[in-house]
C-alpha positions as CSV (number, residue, x, y, z in Angstrom):
1,X,169.4,72.9,151.7
2,X,166.4,72.1,153.8
3,X,164.4,75.2,152.5
4,X,165.0,74.3,148.9
5,X,163.8,70.7,149.5
6,X,160.6,71.7,151.3
7,X,159.3,73.8,148.4
8,X,157.6,71.7,145.7
9,X,158.4,72.3,142.0
10,X,156.3,74.9,140.2
11,X,154.6,72.3,138.0
12,X,153.7,70.3,141.1
13,X,152.1,73.3,142.7
14,X,150.0,74.1,139.5
15,X,148.8,70.5,139.3
16,X,147.8,70.4,142.9
17,X,145.9,73.7,142.5
18,X,144.1,72.3,139.5
19,X,143.3,69.1,141.4
20,X,141.9,71.1,144.3
21,X,139.6,73.0,142.0
22,X,138.4,69.7,140.5
23,X,139.1,70.9,136.9
24,X,140.8,69.2,134.0
25,X,142.6,70.7,131.1
26,X,141.5,74.1,130.0
27,X,138.9,73.9,127.2
28,X,140.0,75.2,123.8
29,X,138.2,78.2,122.4
30,X,135.8,77.8,119.6
31,X,136.1,79.1,116.0
32,X,135.0,82.6,117.1
33,X,137.5,82.8,119.9
34,X,134.9,82.3,122.6
35,X,135.1,80.1,125.7
36,X,132.5,77.4,125.4
37,X,132.0,77.4,129.2
38,X,131.2,81.1,129.3
39,X,127.7,82.3,128.4
40,X,129.0,85.1,126.2
41,X,129.7,82.8,123.2
42,X,126.1,81.4,123.3
43,X,124.5,84.8,123.6
44,X,126.7,86.1,120.7
45,X,125.8,83.1,118.6
46,X,122.1,83.6,119.1
47,X,122.3,87.3,118.3
48,X,124.3,86.7,115.2
49,X,121.8,84.2,114.0
50,X,118.9,86.5,114.6
51,X,120.6,89.5,113.1
52,X,119.1,89.1,109.6
53,X,115.6,89.0,111.1
54,X,116.3,92.3,112.9
55,X,117.4,93.8,109.7
56,X,114.1,93.0,108.1
57,X,112.1,95.1,110.6
58,X,112.4,98.5,108.7
59,X,111.2,97.0,105.5
60,X,108.5,94.9,107.2
61,X,107.1,98.0,108.9
62,X,107.2,100.0,105.7
63,X,105.4,97.1,103.9
64,X,102.7,97.0,106.6
65,X,102.1,100.7,106.5
66,X,102.1,101.1,102.7
67,X,100.5,97.8,101.6
68,X,98.8,95.9,104.3
69,X,97.0,98.7,106.1
70,X,95.5,100.3,102.9
71,X,94.5,96.8,101.7
72,X,92.7,96.0,105.0
73,X,91.0,99.4,104.9
74,X,90.0,98.9,101.3
75,X,88.4,95.5,102.0
76,X,86.6,97.0,105.1
77,X,85.3,100.0,103.0
78,X,84.0,97.5,100.4
79,X,81.5,96.3,103.0
80,X,80.2,99.8,103.8
81,X,77.7,102.0,102.0
82,X,80.2,104.9,101.9
83,X,79.4,107.9,99.7
84,X,79.9,111.7,99.8
85,X,77.3,112.0,102.6
86,X,78.9,109.5,105.0
87,X,82.6,110.2,104.1
88,X,83.2,112.6,107.0
89,X,82.3,109.9,109.5
90,X,83.2,106.8,107.5
91,X,83.6,104.6,110.5
92,X,79.9,104.9,111.2
93,X,78.8,104.3,107.6
94,X,76.1,101.7,107.2
95,X,77.4,98.1,106.9
96,X,75.9,96.4,103.9
97,X,78.0,93.2,103.7
98,X,78.4,91.9,100.2
99,X,75.8,94.2,98.7
100,X,78.5,96.3,97.0
101,X,79.9,93.2,95.3
102,X,76.5,92.1,94.1
103,X,75.8,95.5,92.7
104,X,79.2,95.7,91.0
105,X,78.6,92.4,89.3
106,X,74.9,92.8,88.4
107,X,74.5,96.6,87.7
108,X,77.8,98.4,87.3
109,X,79.1,96.9,84.1
110,X,82.2,95.5,85.8
111,X,82.0,92.2,83.8
112,X,82.3,94.2,80.5
113,X,85.2,96.2,82.0
114,X,86.9,92.9,83.0
115,X,86.5,91.6,79.4
116,X,87.8,94.8,77.9
117,X,90.8,94.8,80.3
118,X,91.7,91.1,79.6
119,X,91.1,91.3,75.9
120,X,93.2,94.5,75.3
121,X,95.9,93.2,77.6
122,X,96.0,89.9,75.7
123,X,96.2,91.6,72.3
124,X,98.9,93.9,73.5
125,X,101.0,91.0,74.9
126,X,100.5,88.8,71.8
127,X,101.8,91.6,69.5
128,X,104.6,92.8,71.8
129,X,106.0,89.3,72.2
130,X,107.4,88.7,68.7
131,X,108.4,92.4,68.4
132,X,110.5,92.2,71.6
133,X,112.1,88.9,70.7
134,X,112.9,90.1,67.1
135,X,114.5,93.3,68.5
136,X,116.5,91.3,71.0
137,X,117.8,88.9,68.3
138,X,118.6,91.9,66.0
139,X,120.7,93.6,68.7
140,X,122.4,90.6,70.3
141,X,125.5,90.4,68.1
142,X,128.0,93.2,67.8
143,X,127.9,95.6,64.9
144,X,128.6,99.3,64.3
145,X,125.9,101.4,65.9
146,X,124.5,98.7,68.1
147,X,124.6,100.8,71.2
148,X,122.6,103.6,69.4
149,X,120.0,101.1,68.2
150,X,119.6,99.7,71.7
151,X,119.1,103.2,73.1
152,X,116.5,104.0,70.5
153,X,114.6,100.8,71.3
154,X,114.4,101.8,74.9
155,X,112.8,105.3,74.3
156,X,109.1,104.1,74.6
157,X,109.9,102.3,77.8
158,X,111.8,105.0,79.7
159,X,109.2,107.7,78.9
160,X,106.6,108.3,81.7
161,X,103.2,107.0,80.9
162,X,101.5,110.4,81.0
163,X,104.1,111.8,78.5
164,X,103.4,108.9,76.1
165,X,99.6,109.4,76.4
166,X,99.9,113.2,76.0
167,X,102.0,112.9,72.8
168,X,99.8,110.3,71.2
169,X,96.7,112.2,72.2
170,X,98.0,115.3,70.4
171,X,98.8,113.2,67.3
172,X,95.4,111.5,67.2
173,X,93.4,114.7,67.5
174,X,91.4,115.8,64.4
175,X,94.1,118.4,63.8
176,X,96.9,116.1,64.7
177,X,99.6,114.9,62.4
178,X,98.1,111.4,61.9
179,X,94.7,112.7,60.9
180,X,96.2,115.3,58.6
181,X,98.5,112.7,56.9
182,X,95.6,110.3,56.4
183,X,93.5,113.0,54.9
184,X,96.3,113.9,52.4
185,X,96.4,110.2,51.4
186,X,92.6,110.3,50.7
187,X,91.6,108.3,53.8
188,X,88.9,109.5,56.1
189,X,90.0,108.1,59.5
190,X,87.1,109.5,61.5
191,X,87.6,110.3,65.2
192,X,90.3,108.4,66.9
193,X,89.7,109.6,70.5
194,X,85.9,109.0,70.4
195,X,83.9,106.4,68.6
196,X,84.5,102.9,67.4
197,X,88.3,103.4,66.9
198,X,89.1,104.2,70.5
199,X,89.7,100.5,71.5
200,X,92.2,100.0,68.7
201,X,93.9,103.3,69.5
202,X,94.4,102.1,73.1
203,X,95.8,98.8,72.0
204,X,98.2,100.5,69.6
205,X,99.5,103.0,72.1
206,X,99.9,100.2,74.7
207,X,101.9,98.1,72.2
208,X,104.1,101.0,71.3
209,X,104.9,101.8,75.0
210,X,105.4,98.3,76.3
211,X,107.2,96.2,73.7
212,X,110.7,97.3,75.0
213,X,110.0,95.5,78.2
214,X,109.7,92.2,76.3
215,X,112.9,93.2,74.4
216,X,114.9,93.8,77.6
217,X,114.0,90.4,79.2
218,X,114.5,88.6,75.9
219,X,117.9,90.2,75.5
220,X,118.9,89.2,79.0
221,X,117.9,85.6,78.2
222,X,120.0,85.7,75.0
223,X,123.0,87.0,76.9
224,X,122.9,83.8,79.0
225,X,123.3,81.5,76.0
226,X,126.8,80.0,76.0
227,X,129.0,81.0,73.1
228,X,130.1,77.3,72.7
229,X,126.4,76.4,72.0
230,X,126.3,78.8,69.1
231,X,129.6,77.4,67.8
232,X,128.4,73.8,68.1
233,X,125.2,74.7,66.2
234,X,127.2,76.4,63.5
235,X,129.5,73.4,63.1
236,X,126.5,71.1,62.9
237,X,125.2,73.2,60.0
238,X,122.0,74.2,61.8
239,X,119.7,76.6,59.9
240,X,118.7,79.8,61.4
241,X,115.2,78.5,62.2
242,X,116.5,75.3,63.7
243,X,119.0,77.2,65.8
244,X,116.3,79.7,66.9
245,X,113.9,76.9,67.9
246,X,116.2,74.4,69.6
247,X,119.1,76.5,70.8
248,X,117.8,80.0,71.6
249,X,114.1,79.5,72.6
250,X,114.9,77.0,75.4
251,X,117.0,79.8,77.1
252,X,114.2,82.3,76.6
253,X,111.5,80.2,78.3
254,X,112.0,81.6,81.8
255,X,112.5,85.3,80.9
256,X,109.6,85.3,78.3
257,X,107.2,83.6,80.8
258,X,108.0,86.3,83.4
259,X,107.7,89.0,80.7
260,X,104.3,87.7,79.7
261,X,103.0,87.6,83.2
262,X,104.3,91.1,84.2
263,X,103.1,92.6,80.9
264,X,99.6,91.2,81.3
265,X,99.3,92.4,84.9
266,X,100.7,95.8,84.0
267,X,98.2,96.2,81.1
268,X,95.3,95.1,83.2
269,X,96.2,97.6,85.9
270,X,97.2,100.5,83.6
271,X,95.1,103.5,84.5
272,X,97.4,106.4,83.4
273,X,97.4,105.6,79.7
274,X,93.6,105.4,79.1
275,X,92.9,108.3,81.5
276,X,95.4,110.8,79.9
277,X,94.7,109.6,76.4
278,X,90.9,109.8,76.4
279,X,90.0,111.9,79.5
280,X,86.7,111.9,81.3
281,X,84.1,110.8,80.6
282,X,85.6,107.7,79.0
283,X,84.3,106.3,75.8
284,X,82.4,103.0,76.3
285,X,84.9,101.0,74.3
286,X,87.9,101.8,76.6
287,X,86.2,101.7,80.0
288,X,88.6,99.2,81.4
289,X,88.5,98.1,85.0
290,X,90.8,100.7,86.6
291,X,89.0,103.4,84.6
292,X,85.6,102.2,85.8
293,X,86.8,102.0,89.4
294,X,88.1,105.6,89.3
295,X,84.9,106.9,87.7
296,X,82.7,105.2,90.2
297,X,84.7,106.6,93.1
298,X,85.4,110.2,92.0
299,X,82.5,110.9,89.6
300,X,79.6,109.0,91.3
301,X,81.2,109.2,94.8
302,X,80.3,105.6,95.5
303,X,83.4,104.8,97.5
304,X,82.1,101.5,99.0
305,X,81.2,100.3,95.5
306,X,84.5,101.3,94.0
307,X,86.4,99.6,96.9
308,X,84.5,96.4,96.0
309,X,85.6,96.8,92.3
310,X,89.2,97.3,93.5
311,X,89.0,94.0,95.4
312,X,87.6,92.3,92.4
313,X,90.5,93.7,90.4
314,X,93.0,92.5,93.0
315,X,91.5,89.0,92.7
316,X,91.7,89.1,88.9
317,X,95.4,90.0,89.1
318,X,96.2,87.4,91.7
319,X,94.9,84.5,89.5
320,X,97.6,84.5,86.8
321,X,100.2,85.4,89.5
322,X,99.3,82.3,91.5
323,X,99.3,80.1,88.3
324,X,102.8,81.4,87.5
325,X,104.2,80.9,91.0
326,X,102.7,77.4,91.0
327,X,104.3,76.6,87.7
328,X,107.7,77.8,88.8
329,X,107.4,75.7,92.0
330,X,106.6,72.6,90.0
331,X,109.4,73.3,87.5
332,X,111.8,73.7,90.3
333,X,110.7,70.4,91.9
334,X,111.2,68.5,88.6
335,X,114.7,70.0,88.1
336,X,117.5,67.6,89.2
337,X,118.7,68.9,92.5
338,X,115.6,71.0,93.0
339,X,113.5,71.0,96.2
340,X,110.9,68.4,96.4
């Protein structure tokens, strides 16, 4: 009896032990099952927040090696008088500052090449735009053989650029199928690959190879149009032109703007098509900026001068890209719920 009375109850002993340690009720674990008083939860939370940044390291290293380092070297070489004599020790080549840029603008004919690049790119984009939209509208609705038509439309786009240029070069030769056909029709076409027709040949082949890109982006925009919108327009008795202008075109504004930008930049930077189509030396009418840069580097061996031309080409490409990104940012800010 006395022994049992002298021992406190188990709950009393636990309370006394807790009071002696100076602790209150045990804290509840957080949503991840970690004890807030322990440091493991804090460390784990920090590591989980930083995990996406760690996953960007491989791509960031690859971008630095493939893009940033060659860009920095190209800009540095553009300030050197680098040619075939100083190429072996290019780090000790004479530093000439902006002399290569001045020579490129005043003596190398780069302004004419810029004009040729921009004009032929604008012409190709203007012609491919209605072709791509018309093809997208024609293949939007279901009908027998639509899959085959879509596959045929994509043939010019999926073919490599050098294959397209080689095929059209063979067809435009004096003994090619185009020249022979025109001769049978009583038309003297002259020389397609040399002379005054070369510029229009380049524009034509560029249009043939690039219009499916506009078609793809326009088709993706048409697929985003709600079916209920088409039904509402049909119930209201909208004509095809009214429906095309007020229903379909608003959905195509974003994809078409992106297609115009990418198409223009691709045409301006296109080197494979004119190089394979016309060869070296290039006719004067198709000496676009990438062609002139290549010829200056690997025909005249003026590597510093060609690097300056490449930097000018980069600036030329960056201008419309900056305008597009600025327009997208402004459009996003004006959209309800967009970031201000």
